[in-house]
N, C-alpha and C positions, 0 to 999 in steps of 0.2 A: 230215517226211523232210526231212533237210539236203541239198539238192540239191546240195552242193558233193564230196560223197563219190563223185560220177558223173566221175572223172578222164578223162585223154586217152585211157588204155590200159586200166583197171581201176576196179574200184569199190572204195574204200577209206575208212576212217574210224578214230576213236575208239570203243573198246568204250564200250557203255552210254551214250554220248554221242550218236553218230551213227549207231551199229549196235547193234540188241539184237533178239532173236528174232521180235518182230513185225515190222520193217522188214525183216528178211534173208527171212522168210516170202512178204514181197510182190515182193521182188527176185527168189527163185524162181518166183514167180508169172510175172513179167517173162521171166526167162529162157525159162521155158517157152513163153510166149505167143508170144517171138520165134522160137525154134526152130521151133515147129509153122506159123508163118507162114511160114517157107522149107520146110516140107514134112521138117522134121529131128524124128525121135521118139525117137532112143536116143541118151543121154548117160553119160560117167562123170562120178564126182563122188569128189574126194580132197581130203586135208585136211593141214596141216601139225600141229604139236605145242603152238600156243599154246593157253592155257586156256580161251578162248572158242571155238576151231574145231571142238569136238566139238558143241555146242549148237548152232551154226550151221549146222554138217552137216545135222544132224536138220531146221532149220526152213527152209534152202534146200532141202533135197528134197521136204518134203512140200508147198513150194510149187509146185515142178517138176512134181511129178506130178498136181498138182489142175489142172494144165493141160495133162495128158495125156503126160508125158514119160516113157520107161521109162528107169531110170537104173541102172547097174551101180556099186555103192557098192566102190569101191578099197580106203578107210579111211585109215590114216596113209601118207603119201606124200610123194616129193619132188615138185617142181612138174613138172621133166621127166619125171617118171614117170607124171603126168597127162597129160602130151603121148604119150606113148608108149603109153599104155592104148588111147587114142583111134585110134589105128593099129594096135594088137594086137587090138584086140576088133572093128575095123572099124565103129565106130560114128558118129555124125553130129557129135559135139563132146563137152565136158566142162567140168566146173567145179572148178577147184582153189580152196579156201579157206583163206587163207595173208596175212599180214601182211607178209610178204616180209622185206625190209632194216629198215622202219620200227621205231620204239621199240616196245617190247613191249605197249603199252596201243592199240595200232593192230591192225585185222585189215581182211581184204578179200578179195576176189572177182576170179580171171582166168576169165575166160570165153570158150570155144571155141566158135564156130559153125562146123562143118566142121572140118577139124584145126587151124586157126590163132586165135590169140587174136582178139577183136574191137577195135575202138578207135576214138575219134573221135565222130564222127554216131551210129555204132551204139551205143555205151554212153548216148549223150544219148539213143538210142530207147527205152531201157530205162526212163530216168528217165520219158520222156513217158507210156509204157503205165502206170504204177504212177499217175502224176498224174491221169491220165483214166479211171483203172480199167478200162482197155481189155482184158481179160484174156480169154485163150480158155478156153470151159468144154466139158464133153462129158466121154466117156468117161477116167477117172482111171489114169495111169499106173501101171508097177509099180516095184519097186525087187528086187534080188538083190545079193549079197555076192561080190565074186570076188577073188582074191589077182593080183597085178601083179610082184610084186619077184622073184620067182624069174625071170619070163619076161623082164623087164629086166634081171636082172644076168646071166643067161646071152648076152643079144643083146649085150650090151658087152664080155664076154670073150669072144665068138668073132669080134667083129667088129675088136677092138684088140688088138695084139700087144705084150706088156710080158715084157721079160725077167725072169728069176727073180732074186732076191739084192738089188732096189734097196731101201735104207733110207728110210723115209717116215715123216713127222710128220703127224697128221692132227689136226685141230682143228674138230670138228664145231660148238662154241658152243653146244652144247645144243641145238641145231637138230634137222634131220631128216637134213643129209647124209652126216655120219659113220656114222650108224647103218646106212646104205644101202649107204655105199661100202666099208665095212670087209671086209664078205666077199667083195668082187670083189677087192681089193687082195690081201687073204692068199689066195685062187685062184690068184692069178699067181705067188705065191711072194714077194713083198713083205715086207720085217721091217718091221711096221707098229708105231709107238708112238702110241696112241690119247690124245687129249685133250679131254674133255669132249663124247664120242661118244653120250651117253645122253640122249635127246629129254627136254625139260624145258622146259616152256613158261613157266617163270619166269625162265629165262635166268640161273641164280643166278653164273655165275662172270665171264662177260662178254658182252656183247651180238654174235648173230654177224652182224657188218657189217664184210668182210676191207676194205673202203675207208679204216677209221679205224685208222692205225697203233698206237694204243693197245690195241686189241683183238687186234693180233698180237704183242704184246711176250712172252708166254710161248712162243709156237711159236717165235718167235725163237732163245730161249734154250735150247728144247730141241735145235734143228737143230742149234746150236753144239756142246751138250754131248754130243748122240748122234751127233755127226760125220755127220748124215744126209746123203742126197743130195738133198732137197728137201723142205720143209713146205708143207702144203695145207690152207688154210682154206677153209670152205663157209659160205655164209650160211645164214640161218634156212630157207628152203626148196630150196636147194642149185641156185639157176638162177646163181649167180654165185660166181667162184672167186678164192681169193688164195693167191700164192704165193711163197714164200721160199727162196732160193737157198741152197747148200751153205755159202756165205759169210756168211748171215745178213742179204742184202739183199732188199726187198720187189721182185717183179717186178710193176708195175701193169698195168691192163687192155691198155693200149695197147702196151706191151712184150711182154706175152702175143701180142698179136694180130700184132706183127712177126715174132715167133719163129716160130709158125705159120704165118703167111704166106710165110716163105722156102721151109719143107718142102714146103707145097701148091705153091706156084711152081714147084718142082723138078720135081713130074710133071705139073702143069697150067699149061705155060706159057700167058701173056696172060689168066689168070681174073681176073676182079674179086673186088675185097677191098673190104669197106666197113667203114672207121671212123666215129666219131662227134665232134661239133663240139668235144670239150675233147681229144681225143686229139695226142699230139705230131704236129709237122711231119714230125721224123726218120721216123715211120712211114709216111706218105705218101710220103716221098722214097725210102726203102727198097722200097717195094711198086714204084713206078715202076722204079727200079734195077735190080729183077731181074726186070723185064718184065709185071710185073702191071698192072692197071686199077686204079688208084687212087680210091676214092669217099666224100668226106666226106658223112655224112648226120645226121640229126636224132636225139638221145638217146631210147632208150623202145624197150622189147624186141618191143612190138607193130610200130611203126614200122620197126624195122630189119627185121624179119622179112618186111614188106611191100617193102619196098626190096629185098631179098635175089632175091625173087620177080622183083620187075620187071629186074633186071639179070642174074639168072640167076648170083650171084655164088656163090662156094663157101667164101666165110667172111666172118663180121662179128665186130664187138666192140665193146666199150664199154668207158670207163674204169672204170665199176662193176665190172668182173670180169665179165659176160654176155659169153660167147665162143657164137657161132652156128656149127655146121658144117655144111655142104652137102655136103662132102666126105665121102663115104662114110657121111653121117648124114643125120637129116631135116630140118635147117635152123633148128633151134629151140635154145633156149639151154639147156644143162644142163651144169653145172660136174663133174658126177661123170665124165661123157664126156671133158669138156675136160681134167679132170686126167689121166685114163688115155692120151690124146693126148699129153700133157706127157711120162709117164712114158716111152712107147714112142718118143718123139725121145731120150730120154736114153739108152734101153736102144740103138737102134740107131746112135746117134753115138758112145757110149763117151766124151763130153766132158762135164765136170763142166757143171752148170747156169748157174754163174757165168761161164763161158767163152763160152758160147754167143750171148751178144751182146757181146761184148768189143768189136768191132768197130763199134759204132753211135756215130755222134758225140755225145760229150758236150752235153748242153743243162743249162741249170738252170730246174725246175720248182718249181710249188706242187702240193700235192694238190689237191683239190677243196674250195674254200672255201664254206662256207654259212653266208649272211647272213639273218637272221629278217627274213622279209615276209609281211604278211595275203594271202591267196589273191587278195582284192578288188581288190589295187591292183598286184599284183607284175607282171603282164604290161605294165601300162601303165608302170611303172618303167622295165622294158627297154626300151620303145618310146621313151622319152624319152632314154636314155642312146644308143639308136641313132641317135636324130634330131641327137643332139649330134656324134656321131662321122662321121655320114654326108657332112658339109660338108668335112671336110678329109682322111679315110681311104677308101681302097678297103675297104669293110669287106664281108664276107660274113655273109648273113641267113638261113642255111639254118635255122638254130635259134637265137632270142635274138640276140646280136652278137658275132662274131669281129674283133677290131680287129687288122689287120697293123702291125707296125712297123717293116719292113724286118729288125732282128736279134732278134726276137720278135713274142710276138702276145699278146693279152689277150682272154678270152672272160666273157661275162654273160648269162646265161640264167635263165629263171623255172621252178623243179622242177614238174614234173606230177604230183608225187606227195605232196607237202609245201608247207606255207606258207613258202617259203624261195626265196631266190636263190642261183645257184651261180657262183662264178668261178674262173676258173683261168689261170695266166700260165706262159708260157716264153720265155725269151731264151739269147742266145748267153753270158750272163755273168751273174756273179750281182748286179753293178751295174745292167745292163740290167735285170734280172729285178725288182729293187727299184724301180727309175724307172717300168717299165711299170704296176706293181701301182699305185703311187703316183696315178700319173694317171688310170687308171680309177675307183681307189677314191674319189680325190676328186671327180670329175665324179658318181659314184653316190650320195655321202655327200650331195652339194650336191642332189641330184633327191630322195633321200628325205626330207632336211629340207622340202622344198616340197611333200610331199603329207603331211605330219604338222601 
């Protein structure tokens, strides 16, 4: 067993190299043991459409039952539908089998003990249970099959108001998001053009990661040719959202968060709203200007959800397109729900999506830049860069290192899900953006050379 599959907030690895049915069975035993130690016996279990997910679902369920857990199998679903099922069935937790936004040869497990995903030391405890073979034994658990899609779709339809007639292009990227979102959108009376909404674990058209501009190219083209009100893209398991305006521009995660924050703060003055360290400074400034409490926090869906509870925040989001609504919802990341809230704003405002953020000050930014870096050294590299800038800058160390330059900033952090370093830059002008990027990348490259 490769211990590196036990990440900060999920278990994830390469199919057949790190994960196989034998390892997944032992993971199921560990999850079941961990749950039983907390006197939790009933859990839901779902999967995405990756080619290995069905076999892993069988293996993990056998392991969980061997440890005494009773399972409600909800089959093919989106990750937010798994979260919804825990609340709908009133069970003690759940397991979602998904590779999320990672490349096609990855798969993984998001594990809920209680209604929320575990992370950090709780994930490491699963590893220790397996290494010590400290499994619970006794009465074997049971399994039964239940549908969740109808209840989920009804809940969203009855709790979000979208006017008829909006023209929407939906790119499912052959993940599960489009498949489950289309019936709700059509029920509202939206005119929907679907793009790659049939689940296909081979992802034959493009990989479903809406943070990569290349993956949005055809969606952008169709929004233009169809004169659509919006384009919507879901990642592989529909917990991350990509949005294209009527003018064909991408709205990144922090821009979506800024838009949603304005509407929430109108009805909830002084509400706490959380962004992560990669988000634009314009987001935090706008929340403050509109009377909200702006909080910068670590990236990672489990970490964000934990912070939301601590701060009683109504909204949170990440650059990667995870949007978390506690306002009128459950506080977890649901891209289908977030897309409906976006269409609700369009319906109520009567304003084009491209005009809703026209007054936000322009800055120059890069997308997320990913630099390959082995897991064994990536955190040490970030620490070395942090030490370099600590002497001369008032750095932010919430998650990695964010270096302010007065008229811009640069960020370096280690990914919790892949062997990569993540960088992002923002500045008041294009010239300063280039200069700040050159500064930090120069320091990083020098440190990387010292590690090789």
